[in-house]
N, C-alpha and C positions, 0 to 999 in steps of 0.2 A: 504494500500500500504506500509506504514512504517513497519507494523508488518511483512509483507511478506518478505521484505528485511532483517529485523532483524532475522527472522527465517532462511533465507538462509545463513546469516553470522554465526549463531549459528551452523548450520549443517556443514559448512565449518570449523569452529573452532573446532568442536568435533573431526574431523579427525586429529587434531594436538596434541592430548593428549601425544604422545610419544616425542614431540618436546621439546628441552631444553628451549624454550621460553614459556612454558606452563603458567607461572604466568602472563607474559605479555599478552598472548592471553586471559586469564580470565579477566584481567583488561580491555582490549579493549571491550570484550563482555559486561561487566558491563557498560562501557561508552556508548556503542550503545544503550543498554536498557534504560539508563538514558535519553538519547536524545529522544528516542521514548516516554517514559513516560512524558517528558516535552511537547510533542506535536510538534515535529519537523515540521510537515506539516504546521504549522502556520507561520513558519519562512522561510527565504530564504537567498540566497546570494545576497546582495544588492550592487549597484554600486553608489559610492559617487564621486562628482566632487569638485575640489578645488574652483572653482568659477562657479556660475550658468551660463548656456548658454540659451539665449532667444530661445524659441520654442523647447527646448530639456529638458524634465523633467526626470532626472535619477530615480526619485522615482517610475516611472511606471514599473521599473524592480522589480519583486517580487522574482524571483530566487528560488521558492519552489522546483521545480523538480531538479534543479541544486544542491541545498543543500542536497536533499534527496539522490542523487547519489554520491555526493562528499565525504561525511563523511565515509560511508562504503567502498568506493573505496580506499580512502586514508589509512584506517585502514588495509584492506586486502593487499594492495600493500606494506605497511610497514611490515606486518607479513611474507609475502611470498617472499619479495624482487622482486616482480613483478612490472610491469609497467602498469598503467592505464592512458589513455590519459587525463582524466578529472583532474587528480591530478595536472597537470600543472598550473591550475588557482590558486593553493595554494600560489604561489609565490607573488600574488597580494593581499592576505588577510591581513587585519589589524584590529585593534580593532574598532568596529563601535560605534555609539553614545550611545547605551544602555550599551555596555561593558565599554565605557569610563567613563560613570557616575558611574558605579559600582567600577571601578578601583580608581577613584578619592575619592569616599567615603571610600575606604580602605586605602587611603593615598598613593597610588602608584604614582610615578613620571611619567610624560608624556615623550615625547609628544604623543598626540593622535590625529590623527593616527600616527603610527610609521613612515610611509613613504608614499609619493605620488609617483605615477608612470606615466611615459609618456604614453599617449594613444596609440601611435604607437607600443609600446612593448606589451600592452594588446591586441591590434588587431592582432598582429603576433601570439600570443599564442592562442587566441580564434579561429582564422582562421584555425590553425592546428588541434585544437580539433574538430571543426565543420566538417572538412574534414573527420576525422575518424568516427565521429558519423553518418554522412550521408551515409557512406559505410555500408550497412546492413550486409555484410559478415563479418565485424569485430566484434568479441565478446567483449562487453564493460562491461557488468554488472555482478553482482553476479548471481549464478544459481537461477532460478525461479523468477527473477525480473519481475514486471508487464510489459506487452507489451507497455503500453503508456509512460513508463518512458523515453525511448530513444527520442520519439517525444517531450515530455515535456522539456527535457534537451536541445534539439535543439532549441526550441522556446525561452527558457531562454537565451541561448547563443546568439541567433540572436538579442534579445532585448538589451543585453549588447553591442553587436557589433554596433548596431545603435547609442547608446549613445557614444561609444568610437569613432566612425567615426566623429560625430559632435564635440567631444572634441578634436580630432586630428586636425581638420580644424581650431579650435580656439586656439590651443596650450594650452589646459586646461588639467591638470593632474588629475588622478583618483586613487581610491583604491577600493577594494572589501571588504565586511565584512559579516560574518555570525553572525548576531546580535541577539543572543539569550539572 
């Protein structure tokens, strides 16, 4: 599945050879391939809570499909100036625990995470994205993306939505992390 999305992105990028952004496109293509080589499907966009909520385990959100769709969508949206509904979750992404440890080892100053967000803001963004993803007439993904990607992203977003609903009731803040 990852290789298929990468191939679709490479085909899309190949048509941009005459663009003044050619070097940037080449850099993004290498970055996508690097993510694929690292085994992106093992990772996902995780939801972290500022304080634990009894009966609500945010670690149950694996976000693999969400991560698989988010990275290329963000790159393509940036290259073409287009808008992808999934890119909106990027406003809640911070450095996760694995990234934090790497940053601390390199001597980077914190704080990690950079910011906590109100669950109500996350819910508003996710509800909007879910509405677009559930509308099958709206084209969301890169050409030739696997058919199960849309359904997987919807499941991942619904999982995050459940966690954020519980967090909102308890007034607990959150952040999302692509913890590679």
